[in-house]
C-alpha positions as CSV (number, residue, x, y, z in Angstrom):
1,X,0.0,0.0,0.0
2,X,1.4,3.4,-1.0
3,X,2.0,6.1,1.6
4,X,1.5,9.8,1.3
5,X,3.4,12.5,3.1
6,X,1.2,14.5,5.5
7,X,3.0,17.4,7.1
8,X,2.0,19.1,10.3
9,X,1.0,22.2,8.2
10,X,-1.2,19.9,6.0
11,X,-2.9,18.7,9.2
12,X,-3.4,22.2,10.5
13,X,-4.8,23.6,7.2
14,X,-7.1,20.5,6.9
15,X,-8.2,21.0,10.5
16,X,-9.0,24.7,9.9
17,X,-10.9,24.0,6.7
18,X,-12.8,21.1,8.4
19,X,-13.7,23.2,11.4
20,X,-15.1,26.0,9.1
21,X,-17.1,23.5,7.1
22,X,-18.5,21.7,10.1
23,X,-19.3,24.9,12.0
24,X,-21.6,26.0,9.2
25,X,-23.9,23.0,10.0
26,X,-23.6,23.3,13.7
27,X,-26.9,25.3,14.1
28,X,-28.7,22.3,12.6
29,X,-27.7,20.2,15.5
30,X,-28.0,22.8,18.2
31,X,-31.6,23.6,17.1
32,X,-32.6,20.0,17.8
33,X,-30.4,19.4,20.8
34,X,-29.6,22.8,22.4
35,X,-28.3,21.3,25.6
36,X,-25.8,18.9,24.0
37,X,-22.4,20.6,23.6
38,X,-20.5,17.7,22.1
39,X,-20.4,18.7,18.5
40,X,-19.5,22.3,19.4
41,X,-16.8,21.0,21.7
42,X,-15.4,18.9,18.9
43,X,-15.1,21.9,16.6
44,X,-13.5,23.9,19.4
45,X,-11.1,21.0,19.9
46,X,-10.0,21.0,16.3
47,X,-9.5,24.8,16.4
48,X,-7.3,24.3,19.5
49,X,-5.3,21.8,17.5
50,X,-4.9,24.3,14.6
51,X,-3.5,26.8,17.1
52,X,-1.3,24.5,19.2
53,X,-0.5,21.7,16.8
54,X,-0.8,18.9,19.3
55,X,-2.8,15.7,18.7
56,X,-4.1,14.8,22.1
57,X,-6.3,12.0,23.6
58,X,-8.7,14.8,24.5
59,X,-9.2,15.7,20.8
60,X,-9.8,12.1,19.9
61,X,-12.3,11.9,22.8
62,X,-14.1,15.0,21.5
63,X,-14.4,13.4,18.1
64,X,-15.9,10.3,19.5
65,X,-18.3,12.3,21.7
66,X,-19.6,14.2,18.6
67,X,-20.0,10.8,17.0
68,X,-22.1,9.6,19.9
69,X,-24.2,12.8,19.7
70,X,-24.9,12.0,16.1
71,X,-26.2,8.6,17.0
72,X,-28.4,10.0,19.8
73,X,-30.1,12.8,18.1
74,X,-33.3,11.8,16.3
75,X,-33.3,14.1,13.3
76,X,-31.3,13.4,10.1
77,X,-30.0,17.0,9.5
78,X,-28.8,17.2,13.1
79,X,-27.2,13.8,12.8
80,X,-25.3,14.9,9.7
81,X,-24.2,18.1,11.4
82,X,-22.8,16.2,14.4
83,X,-21.0,13.8,12.1
84,X,-19.4,16.8,10.3
85,X,-18.1,17.9,13.7
86,X,-16.9,14.4,14.5
87,X,-15.0,14.2,11.2
88,X,-13.5,17.6,11.7
89,X,-12.1,16.8,15.1
90,X,-10.7,13.5,13.7
91,X,-8.9,15.1,10.7
92,X,-5.5,15.3,12.5
93,X,-5.6,11.5,12.8
94,X,-5.8,10.6,9.1
95,X,-3.2,7.9,8.2
96,X,-0.6,8.5,5.6
97,X,-2.1,5.8,3.3
98,X,-3.1,6.4,-0.3
99,X,-6.6,4.9,0.1
100,X,-10.1,6.1,-0.7
101,X,-10.9,5.6,3.0
102,X,-8.3,8.2,4.0
103,X,-9.7,10.7,1.4
104,X,-13.1,10.1,3.0
105,X,-11.6,11.5,6.2
106,X,-10.3,14.6,4.4
107,X,-13.7,15.3,2.7
108,X,-16.1,14.1,5.5
109,X,-16.5,17.4,7.4
110,X,-17.6,19.3,4.3
111,X,-19.7,16.4,2.9
112,X,-21.7,15.8,6.1
113,X,-22.2,19.6,6.6
114,X,-23.6,19.8,3.0
115,X,-25.8,16.7,3.6
116,X,-27.1,18.3,6.8
117,X,-28.1,21.5,4.9
118,X,-29.8,19.4,2.2
119,X,-31.8,17.4,4.7
120,X,-32.8,20.5,6.6
121,X,-33.9,22.4,3.5
122,X,-35.4,19.5,1.7
123,X,-33.6,20.2,-1.6
124,X,-30.3,19.3,-3.2
125,X,-29.5,22.9,-4.0
126,X,-28.6,23.5,-0.4
127,X,-26.0,20.8,-0.4
128,X,-24.6,22.0,-3.8
129,X,-24.2,25.5,-2.4
130,X,-22.3,24.1,0.7
131,X,-20.1,22.0,-1.6
132,X,-19.3,25.1,-3.7
133,X,-18.4,27.0,-0.6
134,X,-16.2,24.3,0.7
135,X,-14.4,24.2,-2.7
136,X,-13.9,28.0,-2.7
137,X,-12.4,28.0,0.8
138,X,-10.3,24.9,0.5
139,X,-6.6,25.8,1.1
140,X,-3.9,24.6,-1.3
141,X,-2.6,22.2,1.3
142,X,-6.0,20.4,1.4
143,X,-6.1,20.2,-2.4
144,X,-2.5,18.9,-2.6
145,X,-3.1,16.3,0.1
146,X,-6.2,15.0,-1.6
147,X,-4.4,14.8,-5.0
148,X,-1.9,12.4,-3.3
149,X,-4.8,9.9,-2.6
150,X,-6.9,7.9,-5.0
151,X,-9.9,9.6,-6.5
152,X,-13.3,8.7,-5.2
153,X,-15.7,6.8,-7.3
154,X,-19.3,8.1,-7.9
155,X,-21.1,5.5,-5.9
156,X,-24.9,5.1,-5.6
157,X,-26.0,7.0,-2.6
158,X,-26.5,10.7,-2.2
159,X,-23.6,10.7,0.3
160,X,-21.4,9.0,-2.3
161,X,-22.4,11.6,-4.9
162,X,-21.5,14.4,-2.6
163,X,-18.1,12.8,-1.8
164,X,-17.4,12.3,-5.5
165,X,-18.4,15.8,-6.4
166,X,-16.2,17.5,-3.8
167,X,-13.3,15.2,-4.5
168,X,-13.4,15.8,-8.2
169,X,-13.7,19.5,-7.8
170,X,-10.8,19.8,-5.3
171,X,-8.5,17.9,-7.7
172,X,-9.0,20.4,-10.5
């Protein structure tokens, strides 16, 4: 299996972009679960990583907590928003492997945020708008990192379609 080089700066830029993407969906979760701070704490955790550059057990715990929040909330848009936060907090932990699975970790925060907006609005245009925004704000380090990994296939589900669209656009 091929390996890719992931610098500390790559991880920081990916974390910043991921936090920005996930944060846009956070109101979708907080509207349904206003007393549950776990997705917000996950986003705050990745922002702390960006500032300090330290991968800690606490950051991993925050990611898992946001994942648990996604499982516990009973509303699809809120679930997607919490998953975006989980993926954002987990971005510093991607492995230097050139696999589609690792590219999923790069793209997950933006894709789940877009899916959350689509589910909340009830139309695909909302997700397309979020994907466009994610593309426009993706730093060169994120694009370069993604290009070192295999391209995603289109797939059959809406989630696969969003992953593929974002992946293809960031490679251009």
